[in-house]
Each structure stands twice: as C-alpha cells, then as structure tokens.
N, C-alpha and C positions, 0 to 999 in steps of 0.2 A: 504495501500499499503507497502508494509516496502523497504526501502532503504536504504541497506546494504555502511556504511561507514567504510575505511579499517580502523580507529585509533581506538584502541578501548577504552573503557570508562574511563579503566582506567592501566596502559602503563604492562603491565607484566611484569616481568622480572627473570631470575635465576642465581643463580652464578656457577652452571654446572649442569651434567646429573645427576639423580636420580632415573633411575628405578623403586626403591622400592616402593616411595613418586608417585611417576607415577599414581602405582598402585590404591594405597591407594585414591590421587585426582579424583579416577574415581568414584569412591560413591559421590564426587557430578555433575558428568558430569552427568550418565546413573542411577543412584541410585533410590531410594522411596523418600529420600528428597534429592534430589538434583536438582541446574538449571532447570535443560529441565521437571519437573515433575511440576515446582511452574510454566515455564513461559508455557507452556501448561493447567495449571489448569486453572491460570488467564485466558488466552487467551479463554478457553472455556465458559466457567462464564460467562463472558462477554454479548455474543451472546443472552441471556435473558433478561439480562437489557437494549440491545440496547435501545427499542422504552419504557416499561413505567418505566425505573433510568435511563434517560443518562448521568449522574453524575455523576452513579456508573459505567454505560460503557467506560467511557473515562478514570477513574480514574483507572479499571482492565486491559484495554488497552495499558494503560501508563505502569502500574507495569511489564503487561506481558510481553511487548518490552524490558522494563530493563533486564529482565530477561534474554532475549534470547541472551544480549550485556554480561552477566554474565556468560549465558554459553561458550561464544566463552573467557572472558578471561581466564577462566579453563581449555579448551579444550589449547588455545592455550599455559598455564601453563604444560600443561602434553605431550605436544609435545616439545616444549622447553626441559625437564624435560628427554624424550625420546632421546635427541641430538645424533643420531652413530645407534640405534637397524637401520636405515633402508640400510644405510649403510654397518654393518656388513652383513646382511641378504642375502644382493647383491653379498656380497666381497664372492669368491668364491679359495680366494687361504691359503693354506695349514697354512698360520701367521694366520686367524681371529682368533680372542676368539671364537667367535660363532662356526665355522668348529669345535671345540672343541669337540663342544655334539655331531658330529656323529662319535665321534671314539671310542664314548662305553656305557654305562650306564650307570658307578658311572659316566663320564664327564659331560654325558650330566645334569642328577642330580646335581651334584657340580657348574655349573652354574646355572642351574634354579634357585639352592640356592644360590650364590654370588648376584645374583641381585636383591631377593627376589620376585619372581615375576612369573604369571603361564605361561605354556607354549600354552596356546591358546593367552593370552596376548601381547607373542612373535612376534607368527607365523601371526595372526591378523590382528594387530593393525600395524602394520611395522612403528612405528617409531610415531605417532597419536591415541588420545581416540579412543573405543572403544563406542559403544551406550549401556554400560551393566553398572554392577555396580564393584566395588573394584575385588568382587567371579567371574566374567565374568558371571553372573545373564542377562542375555539383558531388556531393559526398558520396561516397561511396561504399556499399558495405565490403564489397573488399581490400576496407583497412583494416578490418578485423581483424583477428589472426586467436583462433578457438582451437586450442587442439584436442582440448579432456582428459589431458594427462600435467597435472599439476607443474613437473616437473620442467616439462614447454612449454607452460602459458606461462608460467614467471617471470622466467629468464626470457620470455616478449616482450614482458610487462613492465621490467629491468629496464630496456631498451627501448621501447617506446618513452617513460619517461625522461630517458638519455636524450630522444629527442626531441622533447617539449622540451624541455629547459634549458638547448641550445638555441631555441629558437625565439625561445621571453627574451634570452638572453640576447639573441642577434637585433634584435624587436625593440628593446630597448637605443637602439644608437637610432635610430631612426623616431622620434622626438625626442623633445625636447620640454613636452609640459610635464610637469614637476608632477601631478597629478595622476597622470598617468599614469605615469614610474612608479608611480606606488602602488596601481596596480598591478603592474609589472611584475612588482620586485615577488608580489604577496604569493600573484602563483606562480611563479618560479619557483619561489623558494618551496611550493607546495611541491612541483616536479618531486625535487629533495626530498621531500618527505617521504612520498610516495615509493619514491625508491631504493630508501633505505626500509619501508615498511614489506616490498615485494623481496626486498634480499632476506632481513629476518624469517621471512613464513617461506621461503627456498629450505633455508637451513633448517628446519625443522621438522623439514620431509625429508626422513631418511627411509633409505641410500637414494640420493639426489645423481647424481653421478655414477657411470653419463646419461641424458635423458633419456627417458621413456624406462622398459623394464631391460630389451637386451643389451647384455657387454658387447665390448667393441673384438676385433680379433687380435689374439694377442703377436699375431703373428705380422699383425700390419698396426695396431697402437702405439706405441709406441718413435715410429721410425720418422723421421724427418730427412723431407727428399728435397734438397740443393738446386731447387730451379733455375738459376739466374746464374751467367759464366761470370764472372770475375773471383774479385776475392771476396769466402767465407765468413758469412754475418752470423755471429755464433750469439744466442742469448737464452735467457729462459723457456724461453718457446720453442730451442734443439741440444740444446746441454741441460745437463745438471736434471735434478730431482723434476718433472714436470705434475699431472692435478690428479695424477691418481694416489689411491693410498700405495702403492709399492713399487717401483721399479725406476728405468730413466731412460732419457734419448736415447738414443742411438742415428747418427749421425751422418746420412751418405750422401757425399759429396760427388760423387759419381751418378747421376741415378743412373742415366744408360747403361754402364759398366753392370750394376746391379740390376737394373728389371732381363736384360744381356743372359745373365749368369743365375735368374731366377726364371726363365724362361716365364717370363712375365708375375711374379708374385707365385708360381703355382711350386714352385720349391722353394719359398720361404719359409724356415723358420719358425717360434717365437721369438722376439729380441725385444734388451732391453727388459725383459720383465718372468718373473718364475711361472707366472700364469700361463698355465696350458689350455688349449682347445679341447678337449675335459673339462678341469675348471669350469672356465666358460658354458658350457652343457648344462651341466648340475646346477654353476648360478641362476643362469637363465630359467630355467624349471622351480627352481624357490620362486622367484620375481616373478615370473606368470604363476604360480598357483599364491602368489601372497597380494598380488594387486586384484588378482581374479574372488579372492574370499574378501579381501576390502570394501568390495560396490556386489558382491552374493550373497552378502553381513546381510546389506542394507534394505536388498531386493524378498518382500514380502511374495510374490508372486498375487499376493490376495489387493480387493478393494483397497486403492490410496486418495487419502487426501493430500495437498501438498500443508495446509493451518493445522496444528493439531490441538483444534479450538481443545477439543473432549478428549486429549486422553494425555497419560500424565506427563509426557514432556511440553507440557505447555507451558512456556515461558523459562525454560531450560534451555542450555547451548553446554556443549560438549568441546 
C-alpha cells in the first residue's frame, strides 16, 4: 500500500527558472540511470524475495519506495525550473516570447537555442517533466535489471547506485543555483547511502561468490591472460591472492602458446588452486539443494495470500 504524503522527503527549492538545466535534470527522471529506473528495479526485484528472503524483501521495498520519493523531488525541481513555460504556451498575445517562434524559421531556432532545450520538450511537457531522458528518448523497461538471485541483483544495484551518484556529481557542474545544488547534494548522498545498504545486504548473503549457484571451473578460474602486446602490466587483478577463499592468480604471458599447447584449453589442468572439478561438482550439488530448499520451504502449494492479516505472522519480520 502506498500512501502519498505531500511534503517532499527533501524540500526542493530553486532560485528561478532555468529550462536548460531542467532538460539536463530529465536524465535523473526518465533516463537509464535515473530515479524511476532505480525505483522500478528494486520494486521488481523485491517480489521474488518475499518468501525465501523476507529481510531482503523488506529492504528492497524500503529503498524502492524512497527512490519514488526521489523521483518526486526531481520532478518537482524540473517543474519549478520550467516556471512560466506553460503560461507562455497558453498566451496567444503577440507580446508573448514564445509567439516569436511563430514568425519564421530564424525566430523559432533562436528561441530554441535561447532556452537550450528541444522542441518536443517545449510542446509536450508544458511546464513539467516528461518520462524521458534529456534527449527525449522515452523511459524503457529494459533499464530494469532483475535476475531473481540476490547475489546478482544486489551487485547490479551497487553498480546502479554508483552510476546515479556520478550523474548527480556531473549535474552539479552545470548549475549555479545554490538551492538546486542543495537538492542535488541530498540526492547524490542518498545514492552513496544506498550503495552501502546494498553492500551490507550482499555481505549477509552467504555464500555470495561467485554470483549464482554454480562454481567456476578450476581449470580456468584463476588464470589471467595477457591479451596486450608490450610490457606486462601486473596488479592485484592478475597476481597474488584473488577474490577466492584460496588460491592465487596464474599469469599467462603468452596466451597464443598456452592455447596451442592445451589444444584450446581441452588439456588444461586446474591451476592456481587445490580445488578440483570433483570438488566443484560436489559444491554445485550442495548449493543447488540449499538454494532450492530455501525457496521450496516457503512454497506451500496451497491457497496463498500476500498480506498475512489473519495469520500469526501479522506484524512480524524475519
């Protein structure tokens, strides 16, 4: 159940109209890294967590709902930045600035350049946000990533928050309005907070590496191929302890020779780890059974209801 409270989570303010920046801010309304994308992504991801991972369901719904409130902040800011546009469009008087657009091609182009926006944004928004990015491309459901596995979805969310944070960071460079900067600072900071939330939630899911259920094949998992000519560049991504619980990187300086000598990896043996293919097979079965039981244990096969109004679970959380 959603209950709309008219006060914004952060009191958005602007010093005055700025159609140019309103258009730029559209990216955080209906763009691929914007608030609508985030809200819908976490909202959709939550459904598959409802039974097997109720704690994650609760968290995802909380963050999704906050993202909808951020969408309102962005929309309100865009509307205030476009103050007067709707009135001008409805003003048929000859003195109207927008009426200059009716006098010829040069006047129309001058007006569009003056306010730094697109014709579509002018004639379709009429003073409010459109569900599109700053170039007018409509919001797309393909922006939403939901794979039904917490280890995958949470990593996707961490990346989404990172991208949204950097967009707000860049946006602050294109406005001199201190009141708008205050709102951007709040929204940017909440992206950092959500990054931390998702990171903490991922750490609670055990095991969570590698993502999913199936383990990496030890014949290839610890091998790094030097795919560039010239000086070998070494770092924690190709030497020493990797992200595994045990084992080290195996650096292949000459991939062509390695590929030929192993007949295209067919003769490759486990390298950099004591983990064997039999170990992988056993762990795959173990994790498959574990993950399957987590879901099946919450599937009654009987009549279901989403909200436990008349059960002992009412008001409880796991």
